ZADO-1210 file (C-alpha; in nm, 4 decimals, padded with zeros to 6 digits):
<atoms>
<atom x="-01.7697" y="-01.1262" z="01.1052" code="MET" pos="1"/>
<atom x="-01.6491" y="-01.4782" z="01.0271" code="THR" pos="2"/>
<atom x="-01.3402" y="-01.5823" z="01.2210" code="THR" pos="3"/>
<atom x="-01.1114" y="-01.8767" z="01.1736" code="ALA" pos="4"/>
<atom x="-01.2530" y="-02.0467" z="01.4822" code="SER" pos="5"/>
<atom x="-01.5950" y="-02.0575" z="01.3131" code="ASP" pos="6"/>
<atom x="-01.4689" y="-02.2814" z="01.0337" code="THR" pos="7"/>
<atom x="-01.3836" y="-02.6458" z="01.0902" code="SER" pos="8"/>
<atom x="-01.1704" y="-02.8069" z="00.8211" code="THR" pos="9"/>
<atom x="-01.0294" y="-03.1129" z="00.9936" code="GLY" pos="10"/>
<atom x="-00.6737" y="-02.9856" z="00.9369" code="GLU" pos="11"/>
<atom x="-00.4147" y="-03.0515" z="01.2057" code="SER" pos="12"/>
<atom x="-00.2862" y="-02.7601" z="01.4068" code="ALA" pos="13"/>
<atom x="00.0379" y="-02.6000" z="01.2918" code="GLY" pos="14"/>
<atom x="00.3198" y="-02.4960" z="01.5267" code="PRO" pos="15"/>
<atom x="00.1919" y="-02.1395" z="01.5663" code="SER" pos="16"/>
<atom x="-00.1582" y="-02.2596" z="01.6480" code="GLU" pos="17"/>
<atom x="-00.0349" y="-02.5139" z="01.8972" code="ALA" pos="18"/>
<atom x="00.1713" y="-02.2510" z="02.0777" code="CYS" pos="19"/>
<atom x="-00.0841" y="-01.9688" z="02.0791" code="SER" pos="20"/>
<atom x="-00.4101" y="-02.1615" z="02.0940" code="GLY" pos="21"/>
<atom x="-00.5491" y="-01.9353" z="01.8211" code="VAL" pos="22"/>
<atom x="-00.6132" y="-02.0793" z="01.4789" code="ARG" pos="23"/>
<atom x="-00.4564" y="-01.8795" z="01.1912" code="PRO" pos="24"/>
<atom x="-00.6998" y="-01.6838" z="00.9779" code="LEU" pos="25"/>
<atom x="-00.7666" y="-01.8528" z="00.6451" code="ARG" pos="26"/>
<atom x="-00.6907" y="-01.6142" z="00.3592" code="VAL" pos="27"/>
<atom x="-00.7967" y="-01.6408" z="-00.0029" code="GLY" pos="28"/>
<atom x="-00.6001" y="-01.4563" z="-00.2707" code="LEU" pos="29"/>
<atom x="-00.7508" y="-01.3129" z="-00.5877" code="ILE" pos="30"/>
<atom x="-00.4766" y="-01.2618" z="-00.8442" code="GLY" pos="31"/>
<atom x="-00.1701" y="-01.4725" z="-00.9134" code="ALA" pos="32"/>
<atom x="00.0870" y="-01.2236" z="-01.0369" code="GLY" pos="33"/>
<atom x="00.4135" y="-01.0938" z="-00.8928" code="LEU" pos="34"/>
<atom x="00.2460" y="-00.8986" z="-00.6134" code="ILE" pos="35"/>
<atom x="00.0637" y="-01.2128" z="-00.4947" code="ALA" pos="36"/>
<atom x="00.3945" y="-01.4001" z="-00.4803" code="ARG" pos="37"/>
<atom x="00.5475" y="-01.1209" z="-00.2720" code="GLN" pos="38"/>
<atom x="00.2562" y="-01.1275" z="-00.0282" code="HIS" pos="39"/>
<atom x="00.2794" y="-01.5048" z="00.0053" code="LEU" pos="40"/>
<atom x="00.6523" y="-01.4824" z="00.0760" code="ALA" pos="41"/>
<atom x="00.5825" y="-01.2285" z="00.3501" code="ALA" pos="42"/>
<atom x="00.2938" y="-01.4362" z="00.4859" code="MET" pos="43"/>
<atom x="00.5392" y="-01.7122" z="00.5745" code="ARG" pos="44"/>
<atom x="00.6623" y="-01.4750" z="00.8455" code="ARG" pos="45"/>
<atom x="00.3111" y="-01.4023" z="00.9779" code="VAL" pos="46"/>
<atom x="00.1759" y="-01.7085" z="01.1636" code="PRO" pos="47"/>
<atom x="-00.1551" y="-01.5295" z="01.2234" code="GLU" pos="48"/>
<atom x="-00.2423" y="-01.5832" z="00.8559" code="LEU" pos="49"/>
<atom x="-00.2693" y="-01.8975" z="00.6443" code="LEU" pos="50"/>
<atom x="-00.3150" y="-01.8776" z="00.2668" code="ALA" pos="51"/>
<atom x="-00.5637" y="-02.1472" z="00.1626" code="VAL" pos="52"/>
<atom x="-00.6403" y="-02.0735" z="-00.2020" code="GLY" pos="53"/>
<atom x="-00.5977" y="-01.8517" z="-00.5037" code="VAL" pos="54"/>
<atom x="-00.8293" y="-01.7440" z="-00.7842" code="ALA" pos="55"/>
<atom x="-00.7139" y="-01.6132" z="-01.1208" code="SER" pos="56"/>
<atom x="-00.8442" y="-01.5818" z="-01.4751" code="ARG" pos="57"/>
<atom x="-00.5163" y="-01.7438" z="-01.5794" code="THR" pos="58"/>
<atom x="-00.5481" y="-02.0871" z="-01.4249" code="ARG" pos="59"/>
<atom x="-00.2000" y="-02.2040" z="-01.5186" code="ALA" pos="60"/>
<atom x="-00.0477" y="-01.9135" z="-01.3318" code="ARG" pos="61"/>
<atom x="-00.2671" y="-01.9797" z="-01.0279" code="ALA" pos="62"/>
<atom x="-00.1749" y="-02.3486" z="-01.0297" code="GLU" pos="63"/>
<atom x="00.1947" y="-02.2643" z="-01.0441" code="ALA" pos="64"/>
<atom x="00.1595" y="-02.0223" z="-00.7523" code="LEU" pos="65"/>
<atom x="-00.0410" y="-02.2763" z="-00.5513" code="ALA" pos="66"/>
<atom x="00.2214" y="-02.5427" z="-00.6100" code="ALA" pos="67"/>
<atom x="00.5043" y="-02.3094" z="-00.5076" code="GLU" pos="68"/>
<atom x="00.3399" y="-02.2011" z="-00.1815" code="PHE" pos="69"/>
<atom x="00.1367" y="-02.5092" z="-00.0950" code="GLY" pos="70"/>
<atom x="-00.2104" y="-02.3621" z="-00.1431" code="LEU" pos="71"/>
<atom x="-00.4864" y="-02.6203" z="-00.1255" code="ALA" pos="72"/>
<atom x="-00.7382" y="-02.4602" z="-00.3618" code="GLN" pos="73"/>
<atom x="-00.7198" y="-02.3108" z="-00.7109" code="VAL" pos="74"/>
<atom x="-01.0325" y="-02.1390" z="-00.8405" code="ALA" pos="75"/>
<atom x="-01.1396" y="-01.9648" z="-01.1590" code="ASP" pos="76"/>
<atom x="-01.3400" y="-01.6862" z="-00.9901" code="SER" pos="77"/>
<atom x="-01.3764" y="-01.5128" z="-00.6538" code="PRO" pos="78"/>
<atom x="-01.7120" y="-01.6882" z="-00.6042" code="GLU" pos="79"/>
<atom x="-01.5539" y="-02.0291" z="-00.6568" code="ASP" pos="80"/>
<atom x="-01.2685" y="-01.9395" z="-00.4215" code="LEU" pos="81"/>
<atom x="-01.5041" y="-01.8404" z="-00.1412" code="VAL" pos="82"/>
<atom x="-01.7176" y="-02.1520" z="-00.1890" code="ARG" pos="83"/>
<atom x="-01.4292" y="-02.3975" z="-00.2169" code="GLN" pos="84"/>
<atom x="-01.1701" y="-02.2589" z="00.0254" code="ALA" pos="85"/>
<atom x="-01.4079" y="-02.1048" z="00.2828" code="ARG" pos="86"/>
<atom x="-01.1655" y="-01.8226" z="00.3701" code="PRO" pos="87"/>
<atom x="-01.2030" y="-01.5928" z="00.6697" code="ASP" pos="88"/>
<atom x="-01.0628" y="-01.2988" z="00.4718" code="ALA" pos="89"/>
<atom x="-00.9754" y="-01.2058" z="00.1150" code="LEU" pos="90"/>
<atom x="-00.6849" y="-01.0271" z="-00.0517" code="MET" pos="91"/>
<atom x="-00.7457" y="-00.8680" z="-00.3926" code="VAL" pos="92"/>
<atom x="-00.4121" y="-00.8485" z="-00.5752" code="LEU" pos="93"/>
<atom x="-00.4934" y="-00.7715" z="-00.9371" code="VAL" pos="94"/>
<atom x="-00.3938" y="-00.5172" z="-01.2013" code="SER" pos="95"/>
<atom x="-00.4798" y="-00.1480" z="-01.1452" code="PRO" pos="96"/>
<atom x="-00.7484" y="-00.1396" z="-01.4143" code="GLN" pos="97"/>
<atom x="-00.9224" y="-00.4449" z="-01.2651" code="ALA" pos="98"/>
<atom x="-00.9066" y="-00.3399" z="-00.9004" code="MET" pos="99"/>
<atom x="-01.2160" y="-00.1192" z="-00.8639" code="ALA" pos="100"/>
<atom x="-01.4712" y="-00.3594" z="-01.0190" code="PRO" pos="101"/>
<atom x="-01.3231" y="-00.6597" z="-00.8368" code="LEU" pos="102"/>
<atom x="-01.3171" y="-00.4720" z="-00.5078" code="ALA" pos="103"/>
<atom x="-01.6844" y="-00.3852" z="-00.5483" code="ALA" pos="104"/>
<atom x="-01.7613" y="-00.7489" z="-00.6297" code="GLN" pos="105"/>
<atom x="-01.5707" y="-00.8839" z="-00.3307" code="CYS" pos="106"/>
<atom x="-01.7414" y="-00.6486" z="-00.0875" code="LEU" pos="107"/>
<atom x="-02.0534" y="-00.8587" z="-00.1488" code="ASP" pos="108"/>
<atom x="-01.8946" y="-01.1510" z="00.0354" code="PHE" pos="109"/>
<atom x="-01.8831" y="-00.9533" z="00.3607" code="GLY" pos="110"/>
<atom x="-01.5349" y="-01.0833" z="00.4464" code="LEU" pos="111"/>
<atom x="-01.2525" y="-00.8614" z="00.5735" code="PRO" pos="112"/>
<atom x="-01.0831" y="-00.7341" z="00.2618" code="LEU" pos="113"/>
<atom x="-00.7248" y="-00.6374" z="00.1787" code="PHE" pos="114"/>
<atom x="-00.6900" y="-00.4417" z="-00.1456" code="LEU" pos="115"/>
<atom x="-00.3726" y="-00.3548" z="-00.3280" code="GLU" pos="116"/>
<atom x="-00.3505" y="00.0036" z="-00.4418" code="LYS" pos="117"/>
<atom x="-00.4730" y="00.1786" z="-00.6443" code="PRO" pos="118"/>
<atom x="-00.8424" y="00.1127" z="-00.5877" code="VAL" pos="119"/>
<atom x="-00.9335" y="00.2784" z="-00.9154" code="GLY" pos="120"/>
<atom x="-00.7595" y="00.4864" z="-01.1788" code="LEU" pos="121"/>
<atom x="-00.9159" y="00.8104" z="-01.0673" code="GLY" pos="122"/>
<atom x="-01.0909" y="00.9842" z="-00.7815" code="VAL" pos="123"/>
<atom x="-01.4391" y="00.8945" z="-00.9006" code="GLU" pos="124"/>
<atom x="-01.3715" y="00.5186" z="-00.9041" code="GLU" pos="125"/>
<atom x="-01.2109" y="00.5355" z="-00.5605" code="ALA" pos="126"/>
<atom x="-01.5096" y="00.7285" z="-00.4242" code="GLU" pos="127"/>
<atom x="-01.7551" y="00.4690" z="-00.5518" code="GLU" pos="128"/>
<atom x="-01.5713" y="00.1773" z="-00.3893" code="VAL" pos="129"/>
<atom x="-01.5164" y="00.3644" z="-00.0607" code="ALA" pos="130"/>
<atom x="-01.8868" y="00.4532" z="-00.0443" code="LEU" pos="131"/>
<atom x="-01.9857" y="00.0937" z="-00.1150" code="LEU" pos="132"/>
<atom x="-01.7544" y="-00.0375" z="00.1588" code="ALA" pos="133"/>
<atom x="-01.9003" y="00.2099" z="00.4088" code="ALA" pos="134"/>
<atom x="-02.2540" y="00.1030" z="00.3205" code="ARG" pos="135"/>
<atom x="-02.1706" y="-00.2663" z="00.3504" code="ARG" pos="136"/>
<atom x="-01.9684" y="-00.2071" z="00.6692" code="ARG" pos="137"/>
<atom x="-01.6972" y="-00.4421" z="00.5484" code="VAL" pos="138"/>
<atom x="-01.3628" y="-00.4114" z="00.7320" code="PRO" pos="139"/>
<atom x="-01.1042" y="-00.3229" z="00.4715" code="ASN" pos="140"/>
<atom x="-00.7430" y="-00.2182" z="00.4285" code="MET" pos="141"/>
<atom x="-00.5549" y="-00.0753" z="00.1309" code="VAL" pos="142"/>
<atom x="-00.1945" y="-00.1819" z="00.0779" code="GLY" pos="143"/>
<atom x="00.0203" y="00.1281" z="00.1154" code="PHE" pos="144"/>
<atom x="00.3111" y="-00.0866" z="00.2315" code="ASN" pos="145"/>
<atom x="00.5558" y="00.2002" z="00.2771" code="ARG" pos="146"/>
<atom x="00.3539" y="00.3212" z="00.5751" code="ARG" pos="147"/>
<atom x="00.4810" y="00.0048" z="00.7454" code="HIS" pos="148"/>
<atom x="00.8527" y="00.0502" z="00.6751" code="TYR" pos="149"/>
<atom x="01.0430" y="-00.0170" z="00.9961" code="SER" pos="150"/>
<atom x="01.3057" y="00.2330" z="00.8906" code="ILE" pos="151"/>
<atom x="01.0435" y="00.5091" z="00.8569" code="PHE" pos="152"/>
<atom x="00.9301" y="00.4407" z="01.2117" code="ARG" pos="153"/>
<atom x="01.2868" y="00.4510" z="01.3425" code="GLN" pos="154"/>
<atom x="01.3729" y="00.7748" z="01.1621" code="GLY" pos="155"/>
<atom x="01.0583" y="00.9561" z="01.2707" code="LEU" pos="156"/>
<atom x="01.1066" y="00.8438" z="01.6313" code="GLU" pos="157"/>
<atom x="01.4579" y="00.9887" z="01.6354" code="ARG" pos="158"/>
<atom x="01.3377" y="01.3196" z="01.4920" code="VAL" pos="159"/>
<atom x="01.0547" y="01.3495" z="01.7448" code="LEU" pos="160"/>
<atom x="01.2824" y="01.2499" z="02.0336" code="ALA" pos="161"/>
<atom x="01.4673" y="01.5799" z="01.9829" code="ARG" pos="162"/>
<atom x="01.1702" y="01.8098" z="01.9268" code="GLY" pos="163"/>
<atom x="00.9000" y="01.8871" z="01.6788" code="ARG" pos="164"/>
<atom x="00.8693" y="01.7806" z="01.3174" code="LEU" pos="165"/>
<atom x="00.9065" y="02.0946" z="01.1074" code="LEU" pos="166"/>
<atom x="00.8938" y="01.9892" z="00.7441" code="SER" pos="167"/>
<atom x="00.8148" y="01.6907" z="00.5215" code="VAL" pos="168"/>
<atom x="00.9904" y="01.6843" z="00.1836" code="ILE" pos="169"/>
<atom x="00.8890" y="01.4195" z="-00.0697" code="VAL" pos="170"/>
<atom x="01.0443" y="01.3567" z="-00.4099" code="GLU" pos="171"/>
<atom x="00.8360" y="01.1344" z="-00.6330" code="GLY" pos="172"/>
<atom x="01.0224" y="01.1063" z="-00.9611" code="SER" pos="173"/>
<atom x="00.8690" y="00.8308" z="-01.1733" code="GLU" pos="174"/>
<atom x="01.0520" y="00.6423" z="-01.4480" code="ARG" pos="175"/>
<atom x="00.7919" y="00.6601" z="-01.7228" code="MET" pos="176"/>
<atom x="01.0173" y="00.5289" z="-01.9981" code="SER" pos="177"/>
<atom x="01.1003" y="00.2240" z="-01.7866" code="ALA" pos="178"/>
<atom x="00.7336" y="00.1670" z="-01.7023" code="ALA" pos="179"/>
<atom x="00.6432" y="00.1693" z="-02.0704" code="ARG" pos="180"/>
<atom x="00.9341" y="-00.0569" z="-02.1621" code="ALA" pos="181"/>
<atom x="00.8116" y="-00.3359" z="-01.9347" code="THR" pos="182"/>
<atom x="00.5010" y="-00.3891" z="-02.1460" code="GLY" pos="183"/>
<atom x="00.3118" y="-00.4743" z="-01.8255" code="ARG" pos="184"/>
<atom x="00.0839" y="-00.1713" z="-01.8231" code="PHE" pos="185"/>
<atom x="-00.2039" y="-00.0743" z="-02.0494" code="THR" pos="186"/>
<atom x="-00.2328" y="00.2709" z="-02.2021" code="ASP" pos="187"/>
<atom x="-00.5187" y="00.3332" z="-01.9576" code="GLU" pos="188"/>
<atom x="-00.2916" y="00.2692" z="-01.6596" code="VAL" pos="189"/>
<atom x="-00.0007" y="00.4690" z="-01.8021" code="LEU" pos="190"/>
<atom x="-00.2285" y="00.7647" z="-01.8649" code="ARG" pos="191"/>
<atom x="-00.3470" y="00.7519" z="-01.5027" code="ALA" pos="192"/>
<atom x="00.0034" y="00.6959" z="-01.3578" code="TRP" pos="193"/>
<atom x="-00.0409" y="00.9743" z="-01.1033" code="ILE" pos="194"/>
<atom x="-00.3093" y="00.7548" z="-00.9415" code="PHE" pos="195"/>
<atom x="-00.1810" y="00.4114" z="-01.0418" code="ALA" pos="196"/>
<atom x="00.1721" y="00.4476" z="-00.9024" code="ASN" pos="197"/>
<atom x="00.2644" y="00.8008" z="-00.7928" code="ALA" pos="198"/>
<atom x="00.0195" y="00.7768" z="-00.5016" code="THR" pos="199"/>
<atom x="00.2868" y="00.5652" z="-00.3274" code="HIS" pos="200"/>
<atom x="00.4905" y="00.8796" z="-00.2618" code="THR" pos="201"/>
<atom x="00.1987" y="01.1239" z="-00.2482" code="ILE" pos="202"/>
<atom x="00.0567" y="00.9177" z="00.0376" code="ASP" pos="203"/>
<atom x="00.3761" y="00.9725" z="00.2353" code="LEU" pos="204"/>
<atom x="00.2887" y="01.3414" z="00.2632" code="LEU" pos="205"/>
<atom x="-00.0232" y="01.2423" z="00.4584" code="ARG" pos="206"/>
<atom x="00.1563" y="00.9642" z="00.6448" code="HIS" pos="207"/>
<atom x="00.4153" y="01.1963" z="00.7954" code="PHE" pos="208"/>
<atom x="00.2334" y="01.5316" z="00.7937" code="GLY" pos="209"/>
<atom x="-00.1345" y="01.4465" z="00.8396" code="GLY" pos="210"/>
<atom x="-00.4187" y="01.5921" z="00.6359" code="GLU" pos="211"/>
<atom x="-00.2957" y="01.9057" z="00.4552" code="PRO" pos="212"/>
<atom x="-00.4804" y="02.2259" z="00.5398" code="GLU" pos="213"/>
<atom x="-00.3476" y="02.4163" z="00.2383" code="ASP" pos="214"/>
<atom x="-00.2072" y="02.3007" z="-00.0956" code="VAL" pos="215"/>
<atom x="-00.0517" y="02.5180" z="-00.3652" code="CYS" pos="216"/>
<atom x="00.0349" y="02.3019" z="-00.6650" code="ALA" pos="217"/>
<atom x="00.1749" y="02.3461" z="-01.0147" code="PHE" pos="218"/>
<atom x="00.1984" y="02.0874" z="-01.2908" code="ALA" pos="219"/>
<atom x="00.3280" y="02.0892" z="-01.6455" code="THR" pos="220"/>
<atom x="00.3239" y="01.8273" z="-01.9180" code="SER" pos="221"/>
<atom x="00.6195" y="01.7280" z="-02.1316" code="LEU" pos="222"/>
<atom x="00.4645" y="01.4033" z="-02.2596" code="HIS" pos="223"/>
<atom x="00.1956" y="01.2837" z="-02.0152" code="GLU" pos="224"/>
<atom x="-00.1524" y="01.4343" z="-02.0542" code="PRO" pos="225"/>
<atom x="-00.2173" y="01.4537" z="-01.6789" code="LEU" pos="226"/>
<atom x="00.1247" y="01.6039" z="-01.6148" code="GLY" pos="227"/>
<atom x="00.4775" y="01.4770" z="-01.5582" code="ASP" pos="228"/>
<atom x="00.6462" y="01.7713" z="-01.3812" code="GLN" pos="229"/>
<atom x="00.5052" y="01.8584" z="-01.0394" code="PHE" pos="230"/>
<atom x="00.5824" y="02.1077" z="-00.7648" code="ALA" pos="231"/>
<atom x="00.3628" y="02.1640" z="-00.4601" code="ALA" pos="232"/>
<atom x="00.3811" y="02.3374" z="-00.1235" code="CYS" pos="233"/>
<atom x="00.1648" y="02.2159" z="00.1625" code="LEU" pos="234"/>
<atom x="00.0793" y="02.3197" z="00.5171" code="ARG" pos="235"/>
<atom x="-00.0174" y="02.0531" z="00.7678" code="PHE" pos="236"/>
<atom x="-00.1831" y="02.0803" z="01.1115" code="PRO" pos="237"/>
<atom x="00.0328" y="02.2527" z="01.3704" code="GLY" pos="238"/>
<atom x="00.2205" y="02.4506" z="01.1074" code="GLY" pos="239"/>
<atom x="00.4318" y="02.1648" z="00.9699" code="VAL" pos="240"/>
<atom x="00.5257" y="02.2493" z="00.6109" code="LEU" pos="241"/>
<atom x="00.5593" y="02.0118" z="00.3211" code="GLY" pos="242"/>
<atom x="00.6834" y="02.0035" z="-00.0344" code="SER" pos="243"/>
<atom x="00.6359" y="01.7601" z="-00.3192" code="TYR" pos="244"/>
<atom x="00.8265" y="01.7404" z="-00.6461" code="THR" pos="245"/>
<atom x="00.8024" y="01.4942" z="-00.9304" code="GLY" pos="246"/>
<atom x="01.0041" y="01.4881" z="-01.2517" code="ASN" pos="247"/>
<atom x="00.8996" y="01.1867" z="-01.4528" code="TRP" pos="248"/>
<atom x="01.1364" y="01.2172" z="-01.7473" code="HIS" pos="249"/>
<atom x="01.4582" y="01.2944" z="-01.5602" code="SER" pos="250"/>
<atom x="01.6996" y="01.0553" z="-01.3875" code="PRO" pos="251"/>
<atom x="01.6221" y="01.0098" z="-01.0217" code="GLY" pos="252"/>
<atom x="01.4007" y="00.8198" z="-00.7837" code="GLY" pos="253"/>
<atom x="01.1942" y="00.8450" z="-00.4686" code="TRP" pos="254"/>
<atom x="01.3097" y="01.0169" z="-00.1514" code="ALA" pos="255"/>
<atom x="01.1743" y="01.1561" z="00.1740" code="VAL" pos="256"/>
<atom x="01.3419" y="01.4048" z="00.4070" code="VAL" pos="257"/>
<atom x="01.2041" y="01.4815" z="00.7531" code="LEU" pos="258"/>
<atom x="01.3318" y="01.8064" z="00.9057" code="LYS" pos="259"/>
<atom x="01.3008" y="01.8434" z="01.2825" code="GLY" pos="260"/>
<atom x="01.4401" y="02.0456" z="01.5703" code="GLU" pos="261"/>
<atom x="01.7982" y="01.9313" z="01.5850" code="GLY" pos="262"/>
<atom x="01.7601" y="01.6240" z="01.3637" code="ALA" pos="263"/>
<atom x="01.7103" y="01.5380" z="00.9976" code="THR" pos="264"/>
<atom x="01.6105" y="01.1963" z="00.8644" code="ALA" pos="265"/>
<atom x="01.6888" y="01.1385" z="00.4970" code="GLU" pos="266"/>
<atom x="01.5446" y="00.8342" z="00.3206" code="PHE" pos="267"/>
<atom x="01.7204" y="00.8207" z="-00.0168" code="ARG" pos="268"/>
<atom x="01.6307" y="00.5655" z="-00.1470" code="PRO" pos="269"/>
<atom x="01.3258" y="00.5081" z="00.0708" code="LEU" pos="270"/>
<atom x="01.4526" y="00.1800" z="00.2163" code="GLU" pos="271"/>
<atom x="01.7562" y="00.3512" z="00.3747" code="THR" pos="272"/>
<atom x="01.7909" y="00.6211" z="00.6396" code="CYS" pos="273"/>
<atom x="02.0727" y="00.8586" z="00.7247" code="ARG" pos="274"/>
<atom x="02.0251" y="01.0658" z="01.0383" code="MET" pos="275"/>
<atom x="02.2011" y="01.3998" z="01.0885" code="SER" pos="276"/>
<atom x="02.2063" y="01.5773" z="01.4240" code="TYR" pos="277"/>
<atom x="02.2649" y="01.9351" z="01.5310" code="ALA" pos="278"/>
<atom x="02.5908" y="01.8426" z="01.7080" code="ASP" pos="279"/>
<atom x="02.7373" y="01.7305" z="01.3750" code="GLY" pos="280"/>
<atom x="02.7041" y="01.3560" z="01.4320" code="THR" pos="281"/>
<atom x="02.5391" y="01.1200" z="01.1861" code="THR" pos="282"/>
<atom x="02.3833" y="00.7758" z="01.2085" code="GLU" pos="283"/>
<atom x="02.2826" y="00.5124" z="00.9534" code="THR" pos="284"/>
<atom x="01.9723" y="00.3129" z="01.0437" code="LEU" pos="285"/>
<atom x="01.9002" y="-00.0447" z="00.9427" code="GLU" pos="286"/>
<atom x="01.5606" y="-00.2020" z="00.8665" code="PRO" pos="287"/>
<atom x="01.4275" y="-00.4726" z="01.0955" code="ASP" pos="288"/>
<atom x="01.4645" y="-00.8431" z="01.0156" code="ALA" pos="289"/>
<atom x="01.1278" y="-00.8699" z="00.8415" code="ASP" pos="290"/>
<atom x="01.1949" y="-00.5802" z="00.6055" code="ASP" pos="291"/>
<atom x="01.5418" y="-00.7163" z="00.5311" code="ALA" pos="292"/>
<atom x="01.4064" y="-01.0622" z="00.4458" code="ALA" pos="293"/>
<atom x="01.1093" y="-00.9818" z="00.2200" code="VAL" pos="294"/>
<atom x="00.9631" y="-00.6818" z="00.0401" code="LYS" pos="295"/>
<atom x="00.9779" y="-00.4001" z="00.2970" code="PRO" pos="296"/>
<atom x="00.6538" y="-00.3155" z="00.4711" code="GLY" pos="297"/>
<atom x="00.4732" y="-00.6304" z="00.3601" code="PHE" pos="298"/>
<atom x="00.5114" y="-00.8222" z="00.6852" code="THR" pos="299"/>
<atom x="00.3959" y="-00.5288" z="00.8933" code="GLY" pos="300"/>
<atom x="00.0898" y="-00.4642" z="00.6848" code="GLN" pos="301"/>
<atom x="-00.0046" y="-00.8332" z="00.6858" code="LEU" pos="302"/>
<atom x="00.0106" y="-00.8377" z="01.0660" code="ARG" pos="303"/>
<atom x="-00.2083" y="-00.5280" z="01.0689" code="ALA" pos="304"/>
<atom x="-00.4544" y="-00.6959" z="00.8328" code="PHE" pos="305"/>
<atom x="-00.4686" y="-01.0013" z="01.0586" code="ALA" pos="306"/>
<atom x="-00.5575" y="-00.7740" z="01.3514" code="ALA" pos="307"/>
<atom x="-00.8237" y="-00.6001" z="01.1428" code="LEU" pos="308"/>
<atom x="-00.9782" y="-00.9312" z="01.0379" code="ALA" pos="309"/>
<atom x="-00.9994" y="-01.0495" z="01.3994" code="ARG" pos="310"/>
<atom x="-01.1151" y="-00.7293" z="01.5670" code="THR" pos="311"/>
<atom x="-01.2735" y="-00.5162" z="01.2941" code="GLY" pos="312"/>
<atom x="-01.0450" y="-00.2313" z="01.4022" code="LEU" pos="313"/>
<atom x="-00.7838" y="-00.0723" z="01.1778" code="LEU" pos="314"/>
<atom x="-00.4818" y="00.0612" z="01.3652" code="ALA" pos="315"/>
<atom x="-00.2449" y="00.3369" z="01.2552" code="ALA" pos="316"/>
<atom x="-00.0605" y="00.3735" z="01.0263" code="PRO" pos="317"/>
<atom x="-00.2959" y="00.1647" z="00.8084" code="CYS" pos="318"/>
<atom x="-00.5240" y="00.3036" z="00.5411" code="GLN" pos="319"/>
<atom x="-00.8741" y="00.1834" z="00.4616" code="ASP" pos="320"/>
<atom x="-01.0673" y="00.2821" z="00.1511" code="LEU" pos="321"/>
<atom x="-01.1729" y="00.6146" z="00.3019" code="SER" pos="322"/>
<atom x="-00.8103" y="00.6995" z="00.3794" code="GLY" pos="323"/>
<atom x="-00.6910" y="00.5856" z="00.0385" code="ALA" pos="324"/>
<atom x="-00.9551" y="00.8128" z="-00.1136" code="LEU" pos="325"/>
<atom x="-00.7966" y="01.1116" z="00.0618" code="LEU" pos="326"/>
<atom x="-00.4637" y="01.0253" z="-00.0990" code="THR" pos="327"/>
<atom x="-00.6336" y="00.9954" z="-00.4387" code="MET" pos="328"/>
<atom x="-00.7960" y="01.3334" z="-00.3877" code="ARG" pos="329"/>
<atom x="-00.4614" y="01.4873" z="-00.2961" code="LEU" pos="330"/>
<atom x="-00.3143" y="01.3416" z="-00.6161" code="ALA" pos="331"/>
<atom x="-00.6026" y="01.5007" z="-00.8044" code="GLY" pos="332"/>
<atom x="-00.5133" y="01.8386" z="-00.6572" code="ARG" pos="333"/>
<atom x="-00.1550" y="01.8036" z="-00.7796" code="LEU" pos="334"/>
<atom x="-00.2567" y="01.7609" z="-01.1442" code="ILE" pos="335"/>
<atom x="-00.5120" y="02.0405" z="-01.1738" code="ALA" pos="336"/>
<atom x="-00.4520" y="02.2496" z="-01.3705" code="PRO" pos="337"/>
<atom x="-00.1830" y="02.1070" z="-01.6013" code="VAL" pos="338"/>
<atom x="-00.0047" y="02.3301" z="-01.8516" code="ARG" pos="339"/>
<atom x="00.2014" y="02.2121" z="-02.1481" code="PRO" pos="340"/>
<atom x="00.5732" y="02.2675" z="-02.1159" code="LEU" pos="341"/>
<atom x="00.6746" y="02.5472" z="-02.3519" code="ALA" pos="342"/>
</atoms>
């Protein structure tokens, strides 16, 4: 694995390097959209990483992003980025329909790889990329940023401090009309929304409960061919129960409720937490400074990616391509079979 200490650029040491004696890992970004800007904003809080270049098919957008965040290199392709910027690691931050082919391409470079989700618009695409990564033995991480919410960690710790986790309840109501109104998504992505976006909340079932041992799922379709009304019951290891609902054409949003012995943690919306205890007391939790300053979860997952790039080891609660594939497969179980709404 290439590390930052293997690459000499003649650049002067920054404050973090001077203090720690460890040179920041040089990171190249592929994609120059909104998600790239959010990652770069979070990276300012992660001295272990240094963004050194960006590649995009839209050069003007890449140049604007580079100017805003002080990136030294702008490239027209991933190959040019790797050759010009000599990064230690890559982040692929492109549209859902472009992710699988670009991920497969970037695995050829052999560099530690961060991939935004979804890695594919279906189970088959995700399987192909996960298999390729395993064959190439490339360290990789998929960006399920909500796994890194500080407020999730706090709420779960309080539940477990009083006993066992009993139930995981996830509400994943999507706003399909709003998604269409943005004009940002192709018909291909909108059709595969269960994989393209709903996996954010579906993954939280696995995050809190583990790998489900049993799933009983029902889906109906009001407008979306793969379903837009979902109800599922799950059983996790140790007897923890779970439920998932999604109503894509009704007002509402995302929520998680953790039921434990003597404590309930309610995340509604996900970035907030209200604790309720058996003695009748309640508590409102606050996110940590990183999650309050930038997009929640982004700083934590970037620190985890830095550790992966240096050590080759992926620590919990991170997901690599094989883990992301399990979430995609669970999403596939929720949509089969789909019945039209009478």
